[in-house]
N, C-alpha and C positions, 0 to 999 in steps of 0.2 A: 657509059656504058659502064663503066670501072666503078663511078660512084654511085649511084643506084645499085650493084652489086652490093660493096661495106656500107651504103643504110640498108640494104635488106639484113646482112651480116648483123649490125648491130642492132637493128629491131628486133631480129629471132633472142641474140645475146639477153637485152632487156626483158623481152618475153618470158625468156626460160630461167631468166633469176627472178621475176615477180613471180611466178609457177614456185620455183624454188621455195622463195620466200615464204608465201601463202601456206606449203609444205609444212615446213619449220612452223610457222605457227600456229598450224594446224595439231603440230605433233604435243609443241608443248602446252596449247590450250587442254588438249586430252591428258596429259603428263599431270597437269596442274589441278585437273578433276580427279582422276586418281592418287593422287597425296592427300587433296585436299577429306576422300571420302575417306584411305589410310589412316590419317591423323582423324576423323572422325571415330572412328570403331577405335582405335587407341587410347583416347580420350575416355572414350565409353567404357573400356576396357578396365581404365585405369580409377576411375569413378566408380566404379562395381567394386573394385579389389579397397580400396578406401573406404566403402561403405562395411564391406563384411570386416574390415579391422576394425573403424569403431566398433562394431557390434561385438567384437571378439574381445575388445577391451574391455566395456562394459560386463560382458557376460564374468571376464576373468576376474574384472573388481568386486562383483557379487559371490565367484567362488572363493575368491581371499578373505572376505568379510566376514562371510559365511563359516569358513574353517576357521578363520583368528576367533571366531564366538564360540565355534565348538571346540576348539584345544587352548580355550586360555590359561596360560601359563606351562601349560605341558611343553608347547611347543618350544621356549624358550630353554628347560630344563633339558631338553631330551635334546636341543642345538647343540646346547652347550658340549654336553658330551661325545659330540660326534667330529669335532669341531678336526681332532687330529686326522681323523678319515678324511676330511674334507680338503685337509694339506697336506697332504700324500698324494691325493689326486689332481690338487692343482699344481703341484710339484711335477708329477709326472705328466700332464698336460704341456704345462712350460717346455718341458727338457726335450722331451721325444717327439720325433715327428711322423712316427706312426703310433696313432690314437689306439689302436687296436689295444697293445701292449698294458694301457692304463686299465683294462675292463678290468684285473685281480681289482683296481682301487676305487672303482667305480661300484662295484659288486658289495666291496668291504663298507662301502659309501651305504650304498640304498640299505643292505643290514641294519647296519648303525641306525639308522633314523624310524624303520620298519618298529625296531625293536624300542625306540626313545617316543614311537607312538603308540607303540601297542598299551 
């Protein structure tokens, strides 16, 4: 009688372990499916962003070419006159931790560039 009880307990443990193993395997498969879905969406988002970036690069290149043709020669003369303002702004950004304090230099550079292009 004792051996039959031991065998029954052993068989019950094996059955319980098999059930737990099946449950864990099912959970792992479900997580794998979810992970693949998430990675698929992330890949789609990445591809979309790369496509948008490529479009922006082409658009920017076109705008630069168009503006270069429009201001042919004026840009280099105007840019040379704003070197001091640009240097002051750069110095401010590199030495200060709060970039809000550099707004004066940014406005000075903006004014210089606007006047140079006018």
